[in-house]
C-alpha positions, 0 to 999 in steps of 0.5 A, spaced: 704 085 937 699 091 938 702 098 940 698 103 943 698 111 940 696 116 945 688 117 946 684 123 943 677 124 944 672 126 938 666 130 939 661 128 934 655 132 935 654 138 930 653 144 935 655 146 942 652 142 948 653 136 944 646 138 940 644 137 933 646 131 928 652 126 929 657 128 924 664 125 922 667 129 928 667 137 930 673 137 934 678 133 938 683 133 944 689 129 946 691 127 951 684 125 955 684 126 962 678 122 964 680 116 961 684 112 967 690 107 966 685 102 968 681 104 962 687 104 958 689 097 960 682 094 959 682 097 952 688 094 950 688 087 954 680 085 953 679 089 946 685 091 942 689 085 943 684 080 942 681 083 936 688 082 933 689 075 935 682 073 933 684 076 926 691 071 926 686 065 928 682 066 922 688 066 917 687 074 916 692 077 920 692 085 920 698 089 919 697 097 919 693 102 923 687 099 927 683 105 929 679 103 935 673 107 936 671 106 944 666 109 948 667 109 956 660 108 958 657 107 966 658 099 965 665 100 962 669 101 956 665 099 949 666 098 942 663 103 937 667 101 931 673 099 928 677 102 922 683 100 918 686 107 918 687 113 922 681 116 925 679 123 923 679 128 926 683 124 932 689 123 928 690 131 927 691 132 935 695 125 936 700 125 930 703 132 932 704 129 939 709 124 936 716 125 938 719 119 935 720 118 927 713 116 924 717 113 918 721 108 923 715 106 926 711 105 920 717 101 917 718 096 923 710 095 922 711 093 915 717 090 915 716 086 921 722 088 925 723 090 932 719 096 934 723 102 936 721 106 943 715 110 941 715 117 945 710 122 946 711 130 947 708 132 954 705 138 950 697 137 949 693 139 943 686 141 941 683 142 935 677 145 932 673 143 925 671 149 921 665 146 917 660 148 911 654 151 914 648 146 913 653 140 914 652 134 915 646 135 911 647 139 904 651 145 904 654 150 898 661 150 896 666 155 893 666 160 899 673 164 900 677 163 906 681 169 909 686 169 914 690 163 914 696 166 912 696 171 918 695 165 924 701 164 929 706 159 927 704 155 933 697 154 930 697 147 925 691 147 920 689 141 916 685 142 910 680 137 910 675 140 904 678 146 901 680 148 894 685 153 891 683 158 885 688 164 883 692 163 889 686 163 894 682 158 898 675 156 898 671 151 901 670 145 897 667 140 902 663 139 909 668 139 914 673 144 911 679 146 916 681 143 922 685 148 926 690 145 932 693 149 938 698 147 942 699 148 950 702 146 956 695 144 958 688 143 955 686 150 957 692 153 953 691 149 947 683 151 947 684 158 948 690 158 942 686 154 937 679 158 938 683 164 938 686 162 931 679 159 929 675 166 930 681 170 926 679 166 920 674 169 915 669 166 911 662 167 910 659 160 910 663 156 916 661 154 923 664 151 928 663 148 936 666 153 941 666 148 946 671 143 944 674 139 950 668 142 955 668 135 959 675 136 961 676 144 962 
């Protein structure tokens, strides 16, 4: 059995306007209104389920999270990659929308017991990655990050590449923070997340301001 999660769209290019080098991802949002129900059905029936069935047929059935990195091209939905893990940074905007207990879902998958009904919140999410200047190339570490303790309660921050010294946060990786906003629509989620990003102080971080530009 294959059970779909809700969708997210990643932004791979480093700079606004989808310019610059490819990265591990500079931001994401969920759901994805430019993907139709027909697109989803095609992806499930022609890509995800056949891949799972093929692994069974080859004697190596897969149990767990199978991340399908797909792209909607003019000629249809195409495969970029598969990973046997959650996709980053899509997961940071997908899992906060999960209303069901994730333990029950994981337990059903691991124990091969009936899957509970999976429910998703109507609230939408958008997240901005704050990365070290120079990423995805070479970059320096150790810059202090200020303002995380002053963010609104409805902002969620995922630490991707930080360290703590003397009670203070510092940069310690390429992608450093993922700041996620919530809203009744993507514009509201965008505005909340971007305002939070702009209030975080660090001399060596950059971010894209146009996450979600295709749907806003």
